[in-house]
PDB file of N, CA, C and O in Angstrom:
ATOM      1  N   MET A   1      81.888  14.557   9.927  1.00  0.00           N
ATOM      2  CA  MET A   1      82.352  13.718  11.288  1.00  0.00           C
ATOM      3  C   MET A   1      82.402  14.770  12.540  1.00  0.00           C
ATOM      4  O   MET A   1      82.881  15.901  12.626  1.00  0.00           O
ATOM      5  N   LYS A   2      81.707  13.928  13.482  1.00  0.00           N
ATOM      6  CA  LYS A   2      81.734  15.010  14.630  1.00  0.00           C
ATOM      7  C   LYS A   2      82.695  15.262  15.626  1.00  0.00           C
ATOM      8  O   LYS A   2      83.220  14.395  16.325  1.00  0.00           O
ATOM      9  N   LYS A   3      82.899  16.406  15.672  1.00  0.00           N
ATOM     10  CA  LYS A   3      84.400  16.874  16.454  1.00  0.00           C
ATOM     11  C   LYS A   3      83.948  16.191  18.193  1.00  0.00           C
ATOM     12  O   LYS A   3      82.900  16.443  18.788  1.00  0.00           O
ATOM     13  N   ALA A   4      85.142  15.257  18.719  1.00  0.00           N
ATOM     14  CA  ALA A   4      85.313  15.025  20.140  1.00  0.00           C
ATOM     15  C   ALA A   4      85.116  16.517  21.176  1.00  0.00           C
ATOM     16  O   ALA A   4      85.736  17.571  21.323  1.00  0.00           O
ATOM     17  N   GLU A   5      84.075  15.984  21.663  1.00  0.00           N
ATOM     18  CA  GLU A   5      84.067  16.976  23.017  1.00  0.00           C
ATOM     19  C   GLU A   5      85.473  16.888  23.993  1.00  0.00           C
ATOM     20  O   GLU A   5      86.285  15.968  24.093  1.00  0.00           O
ATOM     21  N   ILE A   6      85.434  18.084  24.603  1.00  0.00           N
ATOM     22  CA  ILE A   6      87.116  17.860  25.093  1.00  0.00           C
ATOM     23  C   ILE A   6      86.384  17.234  26.864  1.00  0.00           C
ATOM     24  O   ILE A   6      85.396  17.492  27.552  1.00  0.00           O
ATOM     25  N   THR A   7      87.408  16.459  26.936  1.00  0.00           N
ATOM     26  CA  THR A   7      87.661  15.836  27.900  1.00  0.00           C
ATOM     27  C   THR A   7      87.814  16.801  29.521  1.00  0.00           C
ATOM     28  O   THR A   7      88.044  18.008  29.598  1.00  0.00           O
ATOM     29  N   CYS A   8      87.600  15.814  30.712  1.00  0.00           N
ATOM     30  CA  CYS A   8      87.975  16.515  31.793  1.00  0.00           C
ATOM     31  C   CYS A   8      89.318  16.990  31.924  1.00  0.00           C
ATOM     32  O   CYS A   8      89.602  18.182  32.041  1.00  0.00           O
ATOM     33  N   LYS A   9      90.172  16.019  31.902  1.00  0.00           N
ATOM     34  CA  LYS A   9      91.560  16.445  31.876  1.00  0.00           C
ATOM     35  C   LYS A   9      92.288  17.186  31.079  1.00  0.00           C
ATOM     36  O   LYS A   9      93.412  17.592  31.374  1.00  0.00           O
ATOM     37  N   GLU A  10      91.451  17.510  29.566  1.00  0.00           N
ATOM     38  CA  GLU A  10      91.542  18.584  28.726  1.00  0.00           C
ATOM     39  C   GLU A  10      91.361  19.718  29.668  1.00  0.00           C
ATOM     40  O   GLU A  10      92.252  20.493  30.016  1.00  0.00           O
ATOM     41  N   VAL A  11      90.260  19.736  30.003  1.00  0.00           N
ATOM     42  CA  VAL A  11      89.591  21.558  30.796  1.00  0.00           C
ATOM     43  C   VAL A  11      90.594  21.484  31.933  1.00  0.00           C
ATOM     44  O   VAL A  11      91.215  22.547  31.906  1.00  0.00           O
ATOM     45  N   MET A  12      91.133  20.554  33.132  1.00  0.00           N
ATOM     46  CA  MET A  12      92.260  20.670  34.100  1.00  0.00           C
ATOM     47  C   MET A  12      93.735  21.083  33.310  1.00  0.00           C
ATOM     48  O   MET A  12      94.552  21.636  34.046  1.00  0.00           O
ATOM     49  N   LYS A  13      94.057  20.914  32.204  1.00  0.00           N
ATOM     50  CA  LYS A  13      95.552  21.772  31.532  1.00  0.00           C
ATOM     51  C   LYS A  13      95.070  22.671  31.086  1.00  0.00           C
ATOM     52  O   LYS A  13      95.561  23.683  31.587  1.00  0.00           O
ATOM     53  N   HIS A  14      94.144  22.939  30.194  1.00  0.00           N
ATOM     54  CA  HIS A  14      94.009  24.099  29.421  1.00  0.00           C
ATOM     55  C   HIS A  14      93.824  25.102  30.578  1.00  0.00           C
ATOM     56  O   HIS A  14      94.513  26.110  30.424  1.00  0.00           O
ATOM     57  N   VAL A  15      92.749  25.080  32.175  1.00  0.00           N
ATOM     58  CA  VAL A  15      92.833  26.076  33.214  1.00  0.00           C
ATOM     59  C   VAL A  15      94.368  25.992  33.707  1.00  0.00           C
ATOM     60  O   VAL A  15      94.992  27.008  34.014  1.00  0.00           O
ATOM     61  N   CYS A  16      94.721  25.171  33.740  1.00  0.00           N
ATOM     62  CA  CYS A  16      95.931  25.309  34.593  1.00  0.00           C
ATOM     63  C   CYS A  16      97.227  26.320  33.794  1.00  0.00           C
ATOM     64  O   CYS A  16      98.036  27.084  34.320  1.00  0.00           O
ATOM     65  N   GLN A  17      97.029  25.963  32.360  1.00  0.00           N
ATOM     66  CA  GLN A  17      98.029  26.404  31.102  1.00  0.00           C
ATOM     67  C   GLN A  17      97.696  27.784  30.813  1.00  0.00           C
ATOM     68  O   GLN A  17      98.559  28.357  30.148  1.00  0.00           O
ATOM     69  N   SER A  18      96.373  28.687  31.224  1.00  0.00           N
ATOM     70  CA  SER A  18      96.072  29.240  30.280  1.00  0.00           C
ATOM     71  C   SER A  18      95.283  30.470  30.764  1.00  0.00           C
ATOM     72  O   SER A  18      94.751  31.346  30.082  1.00  0.00           O
ATOM     73  N   LEU A  19      95.331  30.330  32.102  1.00  0.00           N
ATOM     74  CA  LEU A  19      94.735  31.502  33.262  1.00  0.00           C
ATOM     75  C   LEU A  19      95.502  32.673  32.445  1.00  0.00           C
ATOM     76  O   LEU A  19      96.694  32.658  32.136  1.00  0.00           O
ATOM     77  N   GLY A  20      94.462  33.795  32.136  1.00  0.00           N
ATOM     78  CA  GLY A  20      95.063  35.051  31.711  1.00  0.00           C
ATOM     79  C   GLY A  20      95.153  35.443  30.060  1.00  0.00           C
ATOM     80  O   GLY A  20      95.648  36.439  29.532  1.00  0.00           O
ATOM     81  N   GLU A  21      94.422  34.164  29.403  1.00  0.00           N
ATOM     82  CA  GLU A  21      94.655  34.534  27.696  1.00  0.00           C
ATOM     83  C   GLU A  21      92.810  34.958  27.819  1.00  0.00           C
ATOM     84  O   GLU A  21      91.919  35.069  28.660  1.00  0.00           O
ATOM     85  N   ASN A  22      93.063  35.082  26.271  1.00  0.00           N
ATOM     86  CA  ASN A  22      91.820  35.383  25.680  1.00  0.00           C
ATOM     87  C   ASN A  22      90.445  34.561  26.314  1.00  0.00           C
ATOM     88  O   ASN A  22      90.997  33.471  26.165  1.00  0.00           O
ATOM     89  N   LEU A  23      89.530  34.303  26.714  1.00  0.00           N
ATOM     90  CA  LEU A  23      88.545  33.887  27.083  1.00  0.00           C
ATOM     91  C   LEU A  23      87.616  33.927  26.122  1.00  0.00           C
ATOM     92  O   LEU A  23      86.498  33.581  26.505  1.00  0.00           O
ATOM     93  N   ASN A  24      87.708  34.218  25.063  1.00  0.00           N
ATOM     94  CA  ASN A  24      86.842  33.943  23.862  1.00  0.00           C
ATOM     95  C   ASN A  24      87.573  33.381  22.385  1.00  0.00           C
ATOM     96  O   ASN A  24      87.254  33.574  21.212  1.00  0.00           O
ATOM     97  N   ASP A  25      88.789  32.536  23.060  1.00  0.00           N
ATOM     98  CA  ASP A  25      89.232  31.875  21.651  1.00  0.00           C
ATOM     99  C   ASP A  25      88.555  30.190  21.603  1.00  0.00           C
ATOM    100  O   ASP A  25      87.815  29.797  22.504  1.00  0.00           O
ATOM    101  N   GLU A  26      88.844  29.534  20.719  1.00  0.00           N
ATOM    102  CA  GLU A  26      87.795  28.158  20.318  1.00  0.00           C
ATOM    103  C   GLU A  26      88.094  27.555  21.639  1.00  0.00           C
ATOM    104  O   GLU A  26      87.118  27.275  22.334  1.00  0.00           O
ATOM    105  N   LYS A  27      89.324  27.297  22.119  1.00  0.00           N
ATOM    106  CA  LYS A  27      89.531  26.256  23.038  1.00  0.00           C
ATOM    107  C   LYS A  27      88.903  26.679  24.152  1.00  0.00           C
ATOM    108  O   LYS A  27      88.477  25.820  24.924  1.00  0.00           O
ATOM    109  N   CYS A  28      88.724  28.059  24.451  1.00  0.00           N
ATOM    110  CA  CYS A  28      88.129  28.382  25.955  1.00  0.00           C
ATOM    111  C   CYS A  28      86.591  28.344  25.580  1.00  0.00           C
ATOM    112  O   CYS A  28      85.766  27.990  26.422  1.00  0.00           O
ATOM    113  N   LEU A  29      86.247  28.692  24.380  1.00  0.00           N
ATOM    114  CA  LEU A  29      84.712  28.471  24.245  1.00  0.00           C
ATOM    115  C   LEU A  29      84.115  26.576  24.736  1.00  0.00           C
ATOM    116  O   LEU A  29      83.120  26.143  25.319  1.00  0.00           O
ATOM    117  N   GLU A  30      85.336  25.929  24.123  1.00  0.00           N
ATOM    118  CA  GLU A  30      84.765  24.664  24.608  1.00  0.00           C
ATOM    119  C   GLU A  30      84.813  24.409  25.900  1.00  0.00           C
ATOM    120  O   GLU A  30      83.877  23.714  26.295  1.00  0.00           O
ATOM    121  N   VAL A  31      85.632  24.754  26.747  1.00  0.00           N
ATOM    122  CA  VAL A  31      85.871  24.655  27.983  1.00  0.00           C
ATOM    123  C   VAL A  31      84.763  25.314  28.665  1.00  0.00           C
ATOM    124  O   VAL A  31      84.438  24.866  29.764  1.00  0.00           O
ATOM    125  N   LYS A  32      84.176  26.244  28.210  1.00  0.00           N
ATOM    126  CA  LYS A  32      83.192  27.020  29.088  1.00  0.00           C
ATOM    127  C   LYS A  32      82.156  25.791  28.731  1.00  0.00           C
ATOM    128  O   LYS A  32      81.655  24.909  29.428  1.00  0.00           O
ATOM    129  N   LYS A  33      82.076  26.063  27.594  1.00  0.00           N
ATOM    130  CA  LYS A  33      80.475  24.551  27.585  1.00  0.00           C
ATOM    131  C   LYS A  33      80.696  22.947  28.152  1.00  0.00           C
ATOM    132  O   LYS A  33      79.744  22.200  28.381  1.00  0.00           O
ATOM    133  N   HIS A  34      81.901  22.622  28.305  1.00  0.00           N
ATOM    134  CA  HIS A  34      82.404  21.409  29.503  1.00  0.00           C
ATOM    135  C   HIS A  34      81.974  21.769  30.708  1.00  0.00           C
ATOM    136  O   HIS A  34      81.397  21.005  31.481  1.00  0.00           O
ATOM    137  N   LEU A  35      82.305  23.276  30.988  1.00  0.00           N
ATOM    138  CA  LEU A  35      82.041  23.419  32.658  1.00  0.00           C
ATOM    139  C   LEU A  35      80.409  23.738  32.957  1.00  0.00           C
ATOM    140  O   LEU A  35      80.012  23.673  34.121  1.00  0.00           O
ATOM    141  N   ASP A  36      79.820  23.958  32.266  1.00  0.00           N
ATOM    142  CA  ASP A  36      78.386  24.398  32.129  1.00  0.00           C
ATOM    143  C   ASP A  36      77.717  22.652  32.149  1.00  0.00           C
ATOM    144  O   ASP A  36      76.651  22.338  32.678  1.00  0.00           O
ATOM    145  N   ALA A  37      78.614  21.753  31.470  1.00  0.00           N
ATOM    146  CA  ALA A  37      77.793  20.271  31.727  1.00  0.00           C
ATOM    147  C   ALA A  37      78.560  19.381  32.845  1.00  0.00           C
ATOM    148  O   ALA A  37      78.196  18.246  33.155  1.00  0.00           O
ATOM    149  N   CYS A  38      79.585  20.001  33.360  1.00  0.00           N
ATOM    150  CA  CYS A  38      80.114  19.083  34.184  1.00  0.00           C
ATOM    151  C   CYS A  38      80.457  19.012  35.872  1.00  0.00           C
ATOM    152  O   CYS A  38      81.616  18.747  36.195  1.00  0.00           O
ATOM    153  N   PRO A  39      79.901  19.142  36.448  1.00  0.00           N
ATOM    154  CA  PRO A  39      79.784  19.545  38.062  1.00  0.00           C
ATOM    155  C   PRO A  39      81.359  19.586  38.687  1.00  0.00           C
ATOM    156  O   PRO A  39      81.873  20.533  39.283  1.00  0.00           O
ATOM    157  N   HIS A  40      81.852  18.523  38.432  1.00  0.00           N
ATOM    158  CA  HIS A  40      83.210  18.178  38.785  1.00  0.00           C
ATOM    159  C   HIS A  40      84.087  19.168  38.531  1.00  0.00           C
ATOM    160  O   HIS A  40      84.470  19.948  39.402  1.00  0.00           O
ATOM    161  N   CYS A  41      84.514  19.205  37.149  1.00  0.00           N
ATOM    162  CA  CYS A  41      85.240  20.532  36.475  1.00  0.00           C
ATOM    163  C   CYS A  41      84.836  22.131  36.971  1.00  0.00           C
ATOM    164  O   CYS A  41      85.653  23.018  37.219  1.00  0.00           O
ATOM    165  N   ARG A  42      83.331  22.241  37.043  1.00  0.00           N
ATOM    166  CA  ARG A  42      83.178  23.466  37.445  1.00  0.00           C
ATOM    167  C   ARG A  42      83.429  23.636  39.284  1.00  0.00           C
ATOM    168  O   ARG A  42      83.352  24.706  39.889  1.00  0.00           O
ATOM    169  N   GLU A  43      83.723  22.346  39.874  1.00  0.00           N
ATOM    170  CA  GLU A  43      84.009  23.183  41.299  1.00  0.00           C
ATOM    171  C   GLU A  43      85.223  23.152  40.936  1.00  0.00           C
ATOM    172  O   GLU A  43      85.714  24.195  41.369  1.00  0.00           O
ATOM    173  N   TYR A  44      86.244  22.384  40.222  1.00  0.00           N
ATOM    174  CA  TYR A  44      87.604  22.380  40.210  1.00  0.00           C
ATOM    175  C   TYR A  44      87.814  23.588  39.858  1.00  0.00           C
ATOM    176  O   TYR A  44      88.311  24.366  40.672  1.00  0.00           O
ATOM    177  N   PHE A  45      87.462  24.023  38.498  1.00  0.00           N
ATOM    178  CA  PHE A  45      87.683  26.246  38.199  1.00  0.00           C
ATOM    179  C   PHE A  45      87.446  26.718  39.141  1.00  0.00           C
ATOM    180  O   PHE A  45      88.314  27.551  39.401  1.00  0.00           O
ATOM    181  N   LYS A  46      86.425  26.646  40.147  1.00  0.00           N
ATOM    182  CA  LYS A  46      86.107  27.656  40.999  1.00  0.00           C
ATOM    183  C   LYS A  46      87.218  27.561  41.924  1.00  0.00           C
ATOM    184  O   LYS A  46      87.741  28.598  42.334  1.00  0.00           O
ATOM    185  N   SER A  47      87.624  26.445  42.286  1.00  0.00           N
ATOM    186  CA  SER A  47      88.769  26.429  43.334  1.00  0.00           C
ATOM    187  C   SER A  47      89.863  26.902  42.579  1.00  0.00           C
ATOM    188  O   SER A  47      90.877  26.987  43.272  1.00  0.00           O
ATOM    189  N   VAL A  48      89.978  27.153  41.701  1.00  0.00           N
ATOM    190  CA  VAL A  48      91.543  27.701  40.835  1.00  0.00           C
ATOM    191  C   VAL A  48      91.094  29.043  41.223  1.00  0.00           C
ATOM    192  O   VAL A  48      91.671  29.683  42.101  1.00  0.00           O
ATOM    193  N   GLU A  49      90.118  29.457  40.610  1.00  0.00           N
ATOM    194  CA  GLU A  49      89.763  30.626  40.556  1.00  0.00           C
ATOM    195  C   GLU A  49      89.996  31.574  41.751  1.00  0.00           C
ATOM    196  O   GLU A  49      90.435  32.723  41.703  1.00  0.00           O
ATOM    197  N   ILE A  50      89.558  30.758  42.995  1.00  0.00           N
ATOM    198  CA  ILE A  50      89.589  31.335  44.601  1.00  0.00           C
ATOM    199  C   ILE A  50      90.994  31.466  44.799  1.00  0.00           C
ATOM    200  O   ILE A  50      91.434  32.507  45.285  1.00  0.00           O
ATOM    201  N   THR A  51      91.854  30.398  44.433  1.00  0.00           N
ATOM    202  CA  THR A  51      93.338  30.012  44.881  1.00  0.00           C
ATOM    203  C   THR A  51      93.855  31.407  44.222  1.00  0.00           C
ATOM    204  O   THR A  51      94.273  32.282  44.980  1.00  0.00           O
ATOM    205  N   ILE A  52      93.830  31.620  42.826  1.00  0.00           N
ATOM    206  CA  ILE A  52      94.436  32.648  42.175  1.00  0.00           C
ATOM    207  C   ILE A  52      93.861  33.989  42.756  1.00  0.00           C
ATOM    208  O   ILE A  52      94.838  34.694  43.008  1.00  0.00           O
ATOM    209  N   ASP A  53      92.871  34.550  43.031  1.00  0.00           N
ATOM    210  CA  ASP A  53      92.647  35.555  43.921  1.00  0.00           C
ATOM    211  C   ASP A  53      93.055  35.735  44.830  1.00  0.00           C
ATOM    212  O   ASP A  53      93.219  36.925  45.097  1.00  0.00           O
ATOM    213  N   CYS A  54      93.514  34.618  45.966  1.00  0.00           N
ATOM    214  CA  CYS A  54      94.088  34.765  46.775  1.00  0.00           C
ATOM    215  C   CYS A  54      95.491  35.253  46.626  1.00  0.00           C
ATOM    216  O   CYS A  54      95.957  36.162  47.312  1.00  0.00           O
ATOM    217  N   TYR A  55      96.201  34.549  45.613  1.00  0.00           N
ATOM    218  CA  TYR A  55      97.672  34.984  45.482  1.00  0.00           C
ATOM    219  C   TYR A  55      98.368  36.188  44.678  1.00  0.00           C
ATOM    220  O   TYR A  55      99.546  36.513  44.532  1.00  0.00           O
ATOM    221  N   ARG A  56      96.577  36.963  44.001  1.00  0.00           N
ATOM    222  CA  ARG A  56      97.116  38.294  43.524  1.00  0.00           C
ATOM    223  C   ARG A  56      96.655  38.812  44.666  1.00  0.00           C
ATOM    224  O   ARG A  56      97.511  39.696  44.709  1.00  0.00           O
ATOM    225  N   LYS A  57      95.997  39.010  45.660  1.00  0.00           N
ATOM    226  CA  LYS A  57      95.849  39.748  46.482  1.00  0.00           C
ATOM    227  C   LYS A  57      96.831  39.927  47.615  1.00  0.00           C
ATOM    228  O   LYS A  57      97.026  41.021  48.144  1.00  0.00           O
ATOM    229  N   TYR A  58      97.322  39.027  47.900  1.00  0.00           N
ATOM    230  CA  TYR A  58      98.629  38.717  48.876  1.00  0.00           C
ATOM    231  C   TYR A  58      99.807  38.852  47.988  1.00  0.00           C
ATOM    232  O   TYR A  58     100.869  38.801  48.609  1.00  0.00           O
ATOM    233  N   ASN A  59      99.922  39.021  46.614  1.00  0.00           N
ATOM    234  CA  ASN A  59     101.150  39.086  45.668  1.00  0.00           C
ATOM    235  C   ASN A  59     101.964  38.134  45.662  1.00  0.00           C
ATOM    236  O   ASN A  59     103.138  38.478  45.522  1.00  0.00           O
ATOM    237  N   VAL A  60     101.728  36.849  45.782  1.00  0.00           N
ATOM    238  CA  VAL A  60     102.658  36.151  45.901  1.00  0.00           C
ATOM    239  C   VAL A  60     103.337  35.188  44.567  1.00  0.00           C
ATOM    240  O   VAL A  60     102.752  34.698  43.601  1.00  0.00           O
ATOM    241  N   GLU A  61     104.657  35.149  44.910  1.00  0.00           N
ATOM    242  CA  GLU A  61     105.347  34.414  43.698  1.00  0.00           C
ATOM    243  C   GLU A  61     105.679  32.980  43.706  1.00  0.00           C
ATOM    244  O   GLU A  61     106.470  32.491  44.514  1.00  0.00           O
ATOM    245  N   VAL A  62     105.022  32.269  42.734  1.00  0.00           N
ATOM    246  CA  VAL A  62     104.764  30.962  43.048  1.00  0.00           C
ATOM    247  C   VAL A  62     105.919  29.899  42.041  1.00  0.00           C
ATOM    248  O   VAL A  62     105.526  29.413  40.980  1.00  0.00           O
ATOM    249  N   PRO A  63     107.008  29.712  42.445  1.00  0.00           N
ATOM    250  CA  PRO A  63     108.297  29.088  41.508  1.00  0.00           C
ATOM    251  C   PRO A  63     107.727  28.243  40.442  1.00  0.00           C
ATOM    252  O   PRO A  63     106.842  27.388  40.473  1.00  0.00           O
ATOM    253  N   GLU A  64     108.581  28.776  39.345  1.00  0.00           N
ATOM    254  CA  GLU A  64     107.966  27.423  38.415  1.00  0.00           C
ATOM    255  C   GLU A  64     108.195  25.806  38.841  1.00  0.00           C
ATOM    256  O   GLU A  64     107.585  24.939  38.214  1.00  0.00           O
ATOM    257  N   GLU A  65     108.926  25.520  39.723  1.00  0.00           N
ATOM    258  CA  GLU A  65     109.138  24.063  40.089  1.00  0.00           C
ATOM    259  C   GLU A  65     107.906  23.673  41.117  1.00  0.00           C
ATOM    260  O   GLU A  65     107.780  22.502  41.477  1.00  0.00           O
ATOM    261  N   ALA A  66     106.862  24.863  41.644  1.00  0.00           N
ATOM    262  CA  ALA A  66     105.873  24.493  42.527  1.00  0.00           C
ATOM    263  C   ALA A  66     104.900  24.468  41.336  1.00  0.00           C
ATOM    264  O   ALA A  66     103.909  23.760  41.513  1.00  0.00           O
ATOM    265  N   HIS A  67     105.011  25.228  39.934  1.00  0.00           N
ATOM    266  CA  HIS A  67     103.993  24.593  39.453  1.00  0.00           C
ATOM    267  C   HIS A  67     103.931  22.991  38.297  1.00  0.00           C
ATOM    268  O   HIS A  67     103.113  22.155  37.914  1.00  0.00           O
ATOM    269  N   THR A  68     105.290  23.315  38.154  1.00  0.00           N
ATOM    270  CA  THR A  68     105.629  21.839  37.478  1.00  0.00           C
ATOM    271  C   THR A  68     105.351  20.510  38.636  1.00  0.00           C
ATOM    272  O   THR A  68     104.966  19.413  38.230  1.00  0.00           O
ATOM    273  N   ARG A  69     105.599  20.783  40.078  1.00  0.00           N
ATOM    274  CA  ARG A  69     104.782  19.611  40.620  1.00  0.00           C
ATOM    275  C   ARG A  69     103.329  19.587  40.802  1.00  0.00           C
ATOM    276  O   ARG A  69     102.740  18.530  41.031  1.00  0.00           O
ATOM    277  N   LEU A  70     102.899  20.395  40.736  1.00  0.00           N
ATOM    278  CA  LEU A  70     101.345  20.293  40.759  1.00  0.00           C
ATOM    279  C   LEU A  70     100.807  19.831  39.649  1.00  0.00           C
ATOM    280  O   LEU A  70      99.801  19.127  39.566  1.00  0.00           O
ATOM    281  N   MET A  71     101.728  20.374  38.469  1.00  0.00           N
ATOM    282  CA  MET A  71     100.571  19.652  37.305  1.00  0.00           C
ATOM    283  C   MET A  71     101.180  18.238  37.132  1.00  0.00           C
ATOM    284  O   MET A  71     100.804  17.462  36.253  1.00  0.00           O
ATOM    285  N   LYS A  72     102.306  17.916  38.185  1.00  0.00           N
ATOM    286  CA  LYS A  72     102.732  16.307  37.748  1.00  0.00           C
ATOM    287  C   LYS A  72     101.561  15.667  39.036  1.00  0.00           C
ATOM    288  O   LYS A  72     100.831  14.694  38.845  1.00  0.00           O
ATOM    289  N   MET A  73     101.604  16.316  40.073  1.00  0.00           N
ATOM    290  CA  MET A  73     100.441  15.252  40.860  1.00  0.00           C
ATOM    291  C   MET A  73      98.823  15.352  40.327  1.00  0.00           C
ATOM    292  O   MET A  73      97.876  14.649  40.682  1.00  0.00           O
ATOM    293  N   LEU A  74      98.844  16.478  39.347  1.00  0.00           N
ATOM    294  CA  LEU A  74      97.471  16.436  38.828  1.00  0.00           C
ATOM    295  C   LEU A  74      97.241  15.418  37.580  1.00  0.00           C
ATOM    296  O   LEU A  74      96.171  15.218  37.006  1.00  0.00           O
ATOM    297  N   GLY A  75      98.410  14.864  37.318  1.00  0.00           N
ATOM    298  CA  GLY A  75      98.616  14.169  36.005  1.00  0.00           C
ATOM    299  C   GLY A  75      98.717  14.943  34.507  1.00  0.00           C
ATOM    300  O   GLY A  75      98.709  14.402  33.402  1.00  0.00           O
ATOM    301  N   LEU A  76      98.803  16.191  34.780  1.00  0.00           N
ATOM    302  CA  LEU A  76      98.664  16.738  33.373  1.00  0.00           C
ATOM    303  C   LEU A  76     100.299  17.233  32.951  1.00  0.00           C
ATOM    304  O   LEU A  76     100.456  18.122  32.114  1.00  0.00           O
ATOM    305  N   GLU A  77     101.289  16.669  33.513  1.00  0.00           N
ATOM    306  CA  GLU A  77     102.343  17.352  33.026  1.00  0.00           C
ATOM    307  C   GLU A  77     102.930  16.531  31.534  1.00  0.00           C
ATOM    308  O   GLU A  77     102.961  15.338  31.235  1.00  0.00           O
ATOM    309  N   GLU A  78     103.309  17.628  30.882  1.00  0.00           N
ATOM    310  CA  GLU A  78     103.583  17.094  29.172  1.00  0.00           C
ATOM    311  C   GLU A  78     104.025  15.731  29.205  1.00  0.00           C
ATOM    312  O   GLU A  78     104.279  15.139  28.156  1.00  0.00           O
TER     313      GLU A  78
END
């Protein structure tokens, strides 16, 4: 039986939850494959990368509740 392809929502959730993890694990490889084929997720991923770079550059600490609100706003909460 063929494994179902990863969805856009799963990509967004994985990107938000897994930043900084091993980019060669199975899930990340699925995400990379999806990003190659999906311009919307690719653009989303690029914006997340830019945002993270800005936070790192200015050493901004984001409260946990801000992360929770963002995940809820994106419809990705558990």
